C-alpha positions in Angstrom: 0.0 -0.2 0.0 1.1 3.5 -0.7 -0.6 5.8 1.6 -3.2 7.8 1.4 -4.2 11.5 2.0 -7.8 11.8 3.3 -10.3 14.3 2.7 -13.5 14.6 5.0 -15.9 17.7 5.5 -18.2 18.5 7.9 -20.1 22.1 8.4 -17.4 24.6 7.6 -14.5 22.2 8.4 -12.5 20.4 6.5 -10.1 17.2 7.9 -7.1 16.1 6.2 -5.7 13.1 7.5 -2.4 11.5 6.8 -2.8 7.8 6.0 -0.1 5.0 5.6 -0.7 2.2 7.9 2.5 0.4 9.2 4.4 3.3 8.1 3.7 6.0 11.0 1.9 7.6 8.1 5.3 8.2 6.1 4.8 10.2 2.7 4.8 8.1 -0.4 5.5 10.0 -3.8 1.4 9.3 -4.1 0.9 11.0 -1.2 2.9 14.3 -1.9 0.4 14.1 -5.1 -2.7 13.9 -3.4 -1.8 16.3 -0.4 -1.3 18.7 -3.1 -4.8 17.8 -5.0 -6.3 18.1 -1.2 -5.0 21.4 -0.4 -6.0 22.6 -4.0 -9.6 21.5 -3.7 -9.9 22.9 -0.4 -8.7 26.3 -1.6 -11.4 26.5 -4.5 -14.0 25.8 -1.8 -15.3 29.0 -0.5 -17.7 27.3 2.4 -14.4 26.3 3.9 -13.5 28.4 7.2 -10.8 26.1 8.8 -8.8 22.9 8.1 -7.4 20.2 10.9 -4.5 18.1 9.6 -4.2 15.0 11.4 -2.1 11.8 11.1 -3.9 8.6 11.7 -3.7 6.1 14.6 -1.8 8.3 17.2 1.4 9.6 14.9 1.6 12.4 12.2 3.9 12.0 9.7 7.2 9.9 10.4 8.9 11.6 7.4 9.2 9.9 4.0 8.8 6.4 2.5 12.3 5.4 2.8 11.2 1.8 1.0 10.7 4.2 -2.5 14.1 5.8 -2.5 16.1 3.5 -4.3 13.9 4.3 -7.5 14.7 7.6 -8.0 17.2 9.1 -5.2 20.6 8.1 -6.7 20.4 10.2 -10.2 20.2 13.8 -9.9 17.4 14.6 -12.2 15.0 12.2 -10.8 16.1 13.4 -7.2 15.8 17.4 -8.4 12.2 16.4 -9.9 10.8 14.5 -6.6 11.8 17.4 -4.3 11.4 20.6 -6.5 8.3 19.4 -7.9 6.5 16.4 -6.2 7.5 17.6 -2.7 7.3 21.0 -3.1 4.0 20.9 -5.0 2.5 19.5 -2.0 4.1 21.9 0.3 3.0 25.0 -1.8 -0.2 24.0 -1.8 -0.4 23.9 1.8 0.9 26.8 2.1 -1.0 28.7 -0.5 -4.2 27.7 1.2 -6.2 31.0 2.8 -8.3 28.9 4.7 -6.6 28.7 8.4 -5.1 25.4 9.1 -4.9 23.4 12.3 -2.1 21.0 13.1 -3.2 18.2 15.1 0.2 16.7 16.0 0.6 13.4 18.0 3.3 10.9 17.8 6.3 11.0 15.3 6.4 14.6 13.5 9.7 13.9 11.8 11.1 15.3 8.4 8.6 15.4 5.8 5.9 15.6 8.8 8.0 18.4 10.1 7.8 20.1 6.9 4.2 19.7 6.8 3.7 20.7 9.8 5.9 23.8 9.6 3.1 24.8 6.4 0.3 25.0 9.2 -1.4 27.7 11.4 -1.9 26.4 14.4 0.1 23.6 15.6 -1.4 21.6 18.8 0.7 18.5 19.9 0.6 16.2 22.3 2.9 15.6 25.3 4.5 12.6 23.7 4.9 14.3 20.4 8.5 14.0 18.8 10.2 16.2 16.5 13.1 16.4 14.3 14.9 15.3 10.7 17.6 13.3 11.6 18.5 12.8 7.9 22.1 12.9 8.4 21.7 9.3 9.8 20.5 8.4 6.0 23.4 10.4 4.1 21.7 13.3 2.7 20.6 17.0 3.4 17.3 18.7 3.3 16.4 20.1 0.1 16.9 23.7 0.4 13.3 24.9 0.0 12.2 22.9 3.0 14.9 23.7 4.5 14.2 27.2 4.5 10.4 26.5 5.2 11.0 24.5 8.6 13.8 27.2 9.8 11.3 29.7 9.3 8.9 28.0 11.4 10.8 26.0 14.2 13.4 28.8 14.1 17.2 28.6 13.3 18.9 27.3 15.9 16.0 24.2 16.0 16.8 23.6 12.4 20.7 23.5 13.0 20.2 20.8 15.8 18.3 18.8 13.7 19.8 18.6 11.0 23.6 18.9 12.1 23.1 16.8 15.2 20.3 14.9 14.4 18.6 16.2 17.7 14.9 15.0 18.4 13.0 17.6 20.3 10.3 16.9 22.6 6.9 18.7 22.4 7.9 21.0 25.5 11.4 22.0 24.3 9.7 22.9 20.7 6.9 24.8 22.5 9.5 26.7 24.2 11.4 27.4 21.4 8.0 29.0 19.6 6.9 26.0 17.0 4.2 24.8 19.0 1.4 27.0 20.1 -0.1 24.7 22.6 1.5 21.5 24.6 -1.9 19.1 25.7 -2.1 15.6 27.3 -1.8 12.9 24.5 -5.7 12.2 25.1 -6.6 15.7 24.6 -5.1 16.6 21.5 -7.9 15.9 19.2 -10.5 17.2 21.2 -8.3 20.2 21.4 -7.9 20.5 17.6 -11.9 20.2 17.0 -12.6 23.4 19.6 -9.7 25.4 17.9 -11.1 24.7 14.6 -14.8 25.4 15.5 -13.3 28.6 17.3 -11.7 29.6 14.3 -14.9 29.0 12.0 -17.1 31.5 14.1 -14.6 34.0 13.6 -15.0 35.9 10.2 -13.7 33.8 7.3 -12.8 36.9 4.9 -11.0 38.5 7.5 -8.9 34.7 7.9 -8.5 34.7 4.1 -7.1 37.8 3.8 -4.9 37.7 6.7 -3.1 34.9 5.3 -2.6 36.3 2.2 -1.1 39.1 4.2 1.1 36.5 6.1 2.5 35.2 2.8 3.4 38.7 1.2 5.3 39.7 4.2 7.1 36.2 4.1 8.1 37.0 0.4 9.4 40.4 1.4 11.4 39.3 4.2 13.1 36.0 2.7 16.1 35.5 0.7 16.4 34.6 -2.9 14.9 31.5 -3.9 17.2 28.5 -2.0 17.5 26.7 -6.0 19.4 30.1 -7.0 21.2 30.0 -4.3 22.5 26.2 -4.3 22.8 25.4 -7.8 24.1 22.2 -6.9 21.6 21.2 -4.7 21.0 17.7 -5.9 24.4 16.5 -7.2 24.9 14.4 -4.1 22.6 12.0 -5.6 24.6 9.3 -6.5 27.4 9.5 -3.7 28.3 7.1 -1.9 27.3 8.4 1.2 24.0 8.9 0.2 23.6 5.0 -1.1 25.0 3.8 2.2 22.7 5.8 4.5 19.7 4.2 2.8 20.8 1.5 2.2 22.0 0.9 6.0 18.3 2.2 7.1 16.7 -0.7 4.6 19.3 -3.0 6.3 18.6 -2.0 9.6 21.9 -1.4 10.3 24.2 1.6 11.1 25.4 3.7 8.4 29.4 3.3 7.6 30.5 7.2 6.6 
């Protein structure tokens, strides 16, 4: 099974669920395409006033589906296409959504999950949630635009710790550093996300959409040139021995030898 991204609508609230049973909702290529399609449809639905974005079964998203990586990661063109078109296409659709988005974060919020959560407006997490991007263990860096996204949302010190030292933050630390708006007992996260969505839904929807447009405009004014312009050979590592070893070691369930 390649996983799926489900959309359910009740009243004026959309619920988007990341579902990949057995893989802690790790994002497959199909799921990135579905994430984009789901949020593009939400953007076109004028009746919606809030979105809840959650993972299935007690985890938000554990990262990318590493079982697929050998099919495309070791050739520069296909690696670039994966990150710059497939992954960023999904993330950009979330960022471009004018409807307020509440992230209901439980369990693992790692790698791709951290990136998706970084696109949300209000982030609620359970006390046992974990945050990180330990891809240095897999022998590859975070793609430039994805890194810029995480750094803006989580802060540069946290991004450096996650990427350079494979640090994994607990929910209390993520909240203290400004990434989370609320930390709750694990069993209370879903209810609080629902209450937050209803609270947002009772407010002026046009004002919310205009505020989100203004937030995006201000972010564009403040940000540096596009990351792909800064690092032209960002994906030249595709065929490197280090990249191959990191992914092979994960698949083989052994420690990498870098």
